[in-house]
C-alpha positions in Angstrom: 67.9 -25.5 64.5 71.7 -25.6 64.5 72.0 -21.9 65.6 69.8 -22.6 68.7 72.0 -25.6 69.6 75.3 -23.7 69.1 74.7 -20.0 69.3 78.5 -19.3 69.2 79.1 -21.3 66.0 79.9 -19.0 63.2 79.5 -21.7 60.6 75.9 -22.3 61.8 75.1 -18.6 61.5 76.7 -18.4 58.0 74.7 -21.5 56.9 71.5 -19.9 58.2 72.4 -16.6 56.4 72.8 -18.5 53.1 69.6 -20.4 53.6 67.7 -17.2 54.4 69.1 -15.5 51.3 68.1 -18.5 49.2 64.6 -17.9 50.5 64.8 -14.2 49.6 64.9 -13.1 53.2 67.8 -10.7 52.9 67.2 -8.7 56.0 67.3 -11.8 58.1 70.2 -13.2 56.0 72.2 -10.0 56.6 71.6 -10.2 60.4 72.7 -13.8 60.5 75.7 -13.0 58.3 76.7 -10.1 60.6 76.5 -12.5 63.6 78.8 -15.0 61.8 81.3 -12.2 61.1 81.1 -11.0 64.7 81.8 -14.5 66.0 84.7 -15.0 63.6 86.0 -11.6 62.7 89.3 -12.6 61.2 87.8 -15.1 58.7 87.6 -13.4 55.4 85.0 -15.9 54.2 82.5 -14.4 56.6 83.0 -10.9 55.0 82.8 -12.4 51.5 79.4 -13.8 52.5 78.3 -10.4 53.8 79.5 -8.7 50.6 77.6 -11.2 48.5 74.4 -10.7 50.6 74.7 -6.9 50.4 75.3 -7.1 46.7 72.4 -9.5 46.1 70.1 -7.2 48.1 71.1 -4.2 46.1 73.1 -2.5 48.8 76.6 -1.8 47.5 77.3 0.7 50.3 76.7 -2.1 52.8 79.2 -4.4 50.9 81.8 -1.6 50.9 81.2 -0.9 54.6 81.7 -4.6 55.4 85.0 -4.6 53.6 86.2 -1.3 55.1 85.5 -2.7 58.6 87.4 -5.9 57.8 90.4 -4.2 56.2 90.7 -1.8 59.2 90.9 -4.8 61.5 92.9 -7.0 59.1 95.2 -4.7 57.1 97.3 -7.5 55.6 94.7 -9.2 53.4 95.4 -8.4 49.7 92.2 -10.1 48.6 90.1 -7.8 50.8 91.7 -4.7 49.4 91.3 -6.0 45.8 87.6 -6.6 46.4 87.2 -3.3 48.1 88.9 -1.5 45.2 86.6 -3.2 42.7 83.4 -2.4 44.7 84.4 1.1 45.3 85.3 1.7 41.7 81.9 0.2 40.6 80.2 2.6 43.1 82.1 5.6 41.6 84.2 6.1 44.8 87.4 6.5 42.9 89.5 7.7 45.8 88.7 4.7 47.9 89.2 2.5 44.9 92.7 3.9 44.2 93.7 3.7 47.9 92.5 0.1 48.1 94.3 -0.9 44.9 97.5 0.8 46.1 97.3 -1.2 49.4 96.7 -4.4 47.4 100.0 -3.6 45.5 101.9 -3.0 48.7 100.7 -6.4 50.0 101.0 -8.4 46.8 103.2 -6.6 44.3 103.9 -9.8 42.3 100.3 -11.1 42.4 98.9 -12.3 39.1 96.4 -9.4 39.3 99.1 -6.8 40.0 99.6 -5.5 36.4 95.8 -5.2 36.0 95.6 -3.3 39.3 98.3 -0.9 38.2 96.3 -0.3 35.0 93.2 0.3 37.1 95.0 2.9 39.2 96.3 4.6 36.0 92.8 4.6 34.6 91.3 6.1 37.7 93.9 8.8 37.8 93.2 9.6 34.1 89.4 9.3 34.4 89.1 6.2 32.1 86.5 3.6 33.0 87.6 0.0 32.7 86.2 -3.4 33.7 87.0 -4.5 37.2 89.6 -7.2 37.9 88.1 -10.7 38.4 88.7 -12.2 41.9 88.3 -16.0 41.9 85.6 -17.1 44.4 87.3 -17.9 47.7 90.6 -17.9 45.8 94.0 -16.9 47.1 95.4 -14.1 45.1 98.8 -14.2 46.7 100.3 -15.6 43.5 102.0 -18.3 45.5 
């Protein structure tokens, strides 16, 4: 197994996590995904994998927690704050959603999603529920 040959290889751990998830072994997949993120903590793709695994396994709080940890250590990633805002809003955590969306706007005020995020903040403040903003898979939302 690739992980046994290269236990410090984050890609190998992520590949294992995805294979385990495909087999429906979410507990093992999450452990492998956590290991990949631990080995490569600055790589947002690792967190996106964890978020996906937590979401697939019905654990939105785990997904939110993974993003909160990432954003604390990497406070300049607008995509992370946009995803965190969306997940928090979906989970009914409006304060976290609003704060995450506000941080997104500080980091990427001219992003193609910025107007939608401003509307989300306005809706949160007025108590109106709206659909979340779509984040392209692995995409760069910097608008550049």
